[in-house]
C-alpha positions as CSV (number, residue, x, y, z in Angstrom):
1,M,17.4,22.9,17.8
2,K,15.7,19.8,16.2
3,Q,12.4,20.2,14.3
4,T,9.3,18.7,15.8
5,M,8.4,15.4,14.1
6,H,5.4,15.2,11.8
7,R,2.9,12.4,12.6
8,A,1.8,9.4,10.6
9,V,-0.4,6.3,11.1
10,A,1.2,3.0,10.2
11,Y,-0.8,0.4,8.3
12,I,0.3,-3.2,7.8
13,R,-1.5,-5.8,5.9
14,A,-0.5,-9.4,6.3
15,T,-1.3,-11.6,3.3
16,T,-0.9,-15.3,3.0
17,G,0.5,-17.6,0.3
18,R,3.0,-15.2,-1.2
19,K,6.8,-15.6,-1.1
20,D,7.6,-11.9,-0.7
21,Q,9.9,-10.3,2.0
22,F,7.4,-7.6,2.7
23,V,4.4,-9.9,3.3
24,D,5.8,-10.6,6.8
25,I,4.5,-8.3,9.4
26,A,7.9,-7.8,11.0
27,A,9.5,-6.9,7.7
28,Q,6.7,-4.3,6.9
29,R,7.1,-2.9,10.4
30,T,10.9,-2.6,9.9
31,A,10.4,-0.8,6.5
32,I,8.0,1.6,8.1
33,Q,10.3,2.3,11.0
34,R,13.2,3.0,8.7
35,I,11.3,5.6,6.6
36,A,9.7,7.1,9.7
37,A,13.2,7.6,11.2
38,A,14.7,8.9,8.0
39,E,11.9,11.4,7.4
40,E,11.5,12.2,11.1
41,L,7.9,11.0,11.3
42,D,6.3,10.1,14.6
43,V,4.2,7.0,14.1
44,V,1.2,7.7,16.4
45,A,-0.5,4.4,15.8
46,E,-0.1,1.1,14.0
47,H,-3.0,-0.8,12.5
48,V,-2.4,-4.5,11.4
49,E,-4.9,-6.1,9.1
50,T,-5.0,-9.8,8.6
51,A,-8.1,-10.0,6.4
52,P,-7.5,-11.6,2.9
53,C,-10.1,-9.3,1.2
54,E,-9.4,-7.8,-2.2
55,G,-11.4,-5.6,-4.6
56,L,-13.4,-2.4,-4.2
57,G,-16.1,-3.9,-2.0
58,A,-13.5,-5.4,0.3
59,L,-12.6,-2.1,1.9
60,R,-15.6,-2.4,4.2
61,H,-14.3,-5.8,5.4
62,R,-11.0,-4.3,6.5
63,P,-11.7,-2.7,9.9
64,R,-8.1,-1.9,10.6
65,L,-7.7,0.1,7.4
66,L,-11.0,1.9,8.2
67,A,-9.7,2.7,11.7
68,A,-6.3,3.9,10.2
69,L,-8.2,6.2,7.8
70,A,-10.4,7.6,10.6
71,L,-7.4,8.3,12.8
72,A,-5.4,9.9,10.0
73,R,-8.4,12.2,9.1
74,T,-8.8,13.2,12.8
75,A,-5.1,13.7,13.4
76,G,-4.6,15.4,10.0
77,C,-1.7,13.1,9.1
78,P,-0.8,10.5,6.4
79,I,-0.9,6.7,6.5
80,L,2.4,5.1,6.1
81,V,2.7,1.7,4.4
82,A,5.8,-0.4,3.6
83,R,4.9,-1.1,-0.1
84,L,2.0,-0.1,-2.3
85,D,0.9,-3.7,-2.7
86,C,0.7,-4.0,1.1
87,L,-2.1,-1.5,0.9
88,S,-3.9,-3.5,-1.8
89,G,-3.1,-5.7,-4.8
90,D,-5.8,-4.1,-6.8
91,A,-5.0,-0.9,-8.8
92,A,-8.6,0.3,-8.6
93,V,-8.5,0.1,-4.8
94,I,-5.2,2.0,-4.7
95,A,-6.6,4.7,-7.0
96,R,-9.7,5.1,-5.0
97,L,-7.8,5.4,-1.7
98,M,-5.3,7.8,-3.1
99,A,-8.1,10.0,-4.6
100,G,-9.5,10.3,-1.1
101,D,-8.8,12.9,1.6
102,V,-6.0,11.0,3.3
103,R,-2.4,11.0,2.0
104,F,-0.5,7.8,1.8
105,L,3.3,7.5,2.1
106,V,4.9,4.4,0.7
107,A,8.2,3.4,2.3
108,E,9.6,1.8,-0.8
109,F,9.1,5.2,-2.7
110,G,10.1,7.6,0.0
111,T,8.0,10.7,0.9
112,E,8.7,12.7,-2.3
113,V,6.7,10.5,-4.7
114,E,3.7,12.0,-6.4
115,P,0.4,10.1,-6.1
116,F,0.3,9.7,-9.9
117,M,3.6,7.9,-9.9
118,A,2.5,5.6,-7.1
119,R,-0.7,4.7,-9.1
120,L,1.4,4.2,-12.2
121,H,3.7,1.9,-10.3
122,Q,0.8,-0.2,-9.2
123,E,-1.0,-0.3,-12.6
124,L,2.0,-1.2,-14.8
125,P,2.7,-4.6,-13.3
126,E,-1.0,-5.4,-13.5
127,R,-1.1,-4.4,-17.2
128,M,2.1,-6.4,-17.9
129,Q,0.4,-9.5,-16.4
130,E,-2.5,-9.0,-18.7
131,L,-0.3,-8.7,-21.7
132,I,1.7,-11.8,-20.8
133,H,-1.5,-13.7,-20.3
134,D,-2.8,-12.6,-23.7
135,L,0.5,-13.5,-25.5
136,T,0.6,-16.9,-23.8
137,R,-2.9,-17.7,-24.8
138,A,-2.3,-16.6,-28.4
139,A,0.9,-18.7,-28.5
140,L,-1.1,-21.8,-27.4
141,V,-3.7,-21.5,-30.2
142,P,-3.1,-24.3,-32.7
143,R,-1.8,-23.0,-36.1
144,D,-2.7,-24.6,-39.4
């Protein structure tokens, strides 16, 4: 006899101006459907956000994310996203959300990833960009 599926709430955030395969709503939906099928998750609702907001204060301007969080709390289930950067491009926002009372599952990682590793995955590219910026600026300084 097959086990009863666990539930999850899907969250998709469409962003503009990026050349990335997961920015597309259909691609995010496909990634979410794949992981849901592989992990036997029943997606009880899908929330699609099109707001271009970033930063800690931007959460209040993302009504679909707030609705997904409320439903996930009520249903006692996680929120499923295609990629971590589809949740947010800001590591501080990711850390704040993951420290909350709702669990997030990231399709690109699978369901076995620890929240610490997900945060680390988000913060490393951000730190690398900062280092590259600093090195480039230092290289452009005229030398005597």
